[in-house]
C-alpha positions as CSV (number, residue, x, y, z in Angstrom):
1,M,-39.5,-79.2,12.6
2,L,-41.8,-76.8,14.7
3,Q,-44.8,-79.1,13.4
4,R,-43.2,-82.0,14.6
5,I,-42.5,-80.3,17.8
6,Q,-46.0,-79.2,18.4
7,R,-47.2,-83.1,17.5
8,L,-45.0,-84.6,20.2
9,W,-46.2,-81.8,22.6
10,D,-49.8,-82.5,21.7
11,S,-49.5,-86.2,22.8
12,R,-47.3,-85.3,26.0
13,L,-50.0,-82.7,26.8
14,E,-53.0,-85.4,26.4
15,A,-51.1,-87.6,28.9
16,I,-50.6,-84.5,31.2
17,A,-54.2,-83.7,31.1
18,E,-55.1,-87.3,31.9
19,E,-52.8,-87.7,34.9
20,P,-51.2,-84.2,36.0
21,E,-49.8,-85.6,38.9
22,A,-48.0,-88.5,37.2
23,H,-46.1,-85.9,34.8
24,Q,-45.2,-82.8,36.9
25,S,-41.7,-82.5,35.6
26,E,-42.7,-83.0,32.0
27,A,-45.7,-80.5,32.4
28,D,-42.9,-78.1,34.0
29,A,-40.6,-78.3,30.7
30,F,-43.5,-77.4,28.5
31,A,-42.8,-73.5,30.2
32,Y,-39.6,-73.6,28.0
33,T,-41.6,-74.4,24.9
34,F,-44.2,-71.4,25.7
35,A,-41.3,-69.1,26.5
36,S,-39.5,-70.0,23.5
37,A,-42.4,-67.9,21.3
38,K,-41.5,-70.3,18.6
39,L,-45.3,-71.9,18.2
40,D,-48.9,-70.4,17.5
41,D,-49.9,-68.1,20.5
42,D,-53.2,-69.4,20.4
43,W,-51.9,-72.9,20.7
44,S,-49.4,-72.3,23.1
45,L,-51.6,-70.3,25.4
46,A,-54.3,-73.6,25.6
47,S,-51.6,-75.8,25.9
48,L,-50.0,-73.6,29.0
49,E,-53.4,-73.9,31.0
50,I,-53.3,-77.9,30.7
51,T,-49.8,-77.7,32.5
52,L,-50.8,-75.2,35.2
53,R,-51.3,-77.0,38.7
54,P,-51.6,-75.5,42.0
55,G,-48.8,-75.9,43.9
56,S,-46.3,-77.2,41.2
57,P,-43.0,-75.5,40.8
58,R,-42.5,-72.8,38.5
59,W,-38.6,-72.9,37.7
60,S,-39.0,-71.0,34.5
61,G,-41.8,-69.0,35.9
62,H,-39.8,-65.8,35.3
63,S,-39.7,-66.6,31.7
64,V,-43.3,-67.7,31.1
65,M,-44.5,-64.2,32.7
66,E,-42.0,-62.6,30.2
67,R,-44.0,-64.3,27.4
68,L,-47.3,-63.8,28.7
69,A,-46.5,-60.2,28.9
70,E,-45.6,-60.5,25.1
71,I,-48.8,-61.7,24.4
72,A,-50.9,-59.9,26.7
73,D,-52.0,-56.9,24.3
74,A,-53.4,-59.4,21.5
75,K,-55.0,-61.7,24.1
76,P,-55.5,-60.0,27.2
77,A,-58.2,-62.7,28.8
78,E,-56.1,-65.4,28.2
79,A,-52.9,-63.8,29.2
80,T,-54.3,-62.9,32.6
81,R,-55.8,-65.8,33.2
82,S,-52.8,-67.8,33.0
83,T,-50.8,-65.3,35.1
84,L,-53.8,-65.6,37.7
85,R,-53.6,-69.3,37.4
86,M,-49.9,-69.0,38.0
87,L,-50.1,-66.5,41.0
88,M,-52.8,-68.8,42.8
89,G,-50.8,-71.8,42.1
90,A,-47.6,-71.0,43.1
91,A,-45.3,-73.2,45.0
92,N,-44.3,-70.6,47.4
93,D,-44.5,-67.1,48.6
94,W,-41.6,-65.5,46.8
95,D,-42.8,-66.5,43.1
96,H,-45.6,-63.5,43.3
97,L,-42.4,-61.4,44.4
98,S,-40.1,-62.4,41.5
99,W,-42.7,-61.7,39.0
100,R,-43.8,-58.3,39.8
101,D,-42.3,-56.8,36.9
102,Q,-43.5,-58.9,34.6
103,V,-47.1,-58.8,35.9
104,R,-46.8,-55.2,36.2
105,D,-46.2,-55.5,32.4
106,I,-49.1,-57.5,32.0
107,L,-51.2,-55.4,33.6
108,T,-50.3,-52.3,31.6
109,A,-50.7,-54.1,28.3
110,T,-54.1,-55.1,29.2
111,N,-55.3,-51.8,30.5
112,H,-57.6,-51.4,27.3
113,A,-59.0,-54.8,27.7
114,I,-62.9,-54.9,27.3
115,N,-63.2,-58.5,27.7
116,P,-65.3,-59.3,30.9
117,E,-63.0,-62.2,31.9
118,A,-59.8,-60.0,31.1
119,I,-61.2,-57.1,33.4
120,E,-62.1,-59.7,36.2
121,N,-58.8,-61.2,36.0
122,R,-57.2,-57.8,36.1
123,K,-59.1,-57.2,39.4
124,A,-58.1,-60.4,41.2
125,I,-54.5,-59.8,39.9
126,V,-54.2,-56.7,41.4
127,D,-56.0,-57.9,44.9
128,H,-53.6,-60.8,45.0
129,Y,-50.8,-58.3,45.3
130,I,-52.6,-55.6,47.7
131,E,-53.2,-58.3,49.8
132,R,-49.8,-59.4,50.1
133,G,-48.8,-55.6,51.1
134,D,-48.0,-54.4,47.5
135,H,-49.8,-51.6,47.8
136,D,-48.0,-49.8,44.7
137,F,-50.2,-52.1,42.8
138,R,-53.1,-49.8,43.8
139,A,-52.0,-47.7,40.8
140,Y,-53.9,-50.1,38.3
141,I,-57.0,-50.2,40.0
142,S,-57.8,-46.8,38.5
143,A,-56.4,-48.1,35.1
144,Q,-59.4,-50.7,35.4
145,P,-62.5,-49.9,33.1
């Protein structure tokens, strides 16, 4: 069953990649598949990136951030990249506030990261929050390598 779901999403993700504006609702629906944690992490992360577009609604953003926090320790570059893309592409100013706890979990889980991309993404995530007045995120600066 999981293979059939993945094949279905593969075909839909191809369509989403070709015409993102024509498939916004479908791209947003993928978040539930991602958050389910039922499919391979590598496939799920790569597929999530296809669906992340600036300004699109993130009705299930909380669930996606929770899943990214679960994956972050093992895949720090991918988790921080998707987190940053979600923050930068948030549809409104409230999204970053509602995701604060999960983002903190992601930053904590990636504290050990030595991958240059993960380090840069972490810095950008911290800067994102500090620029918006969330100065308690300064605590994550010293944790950055």
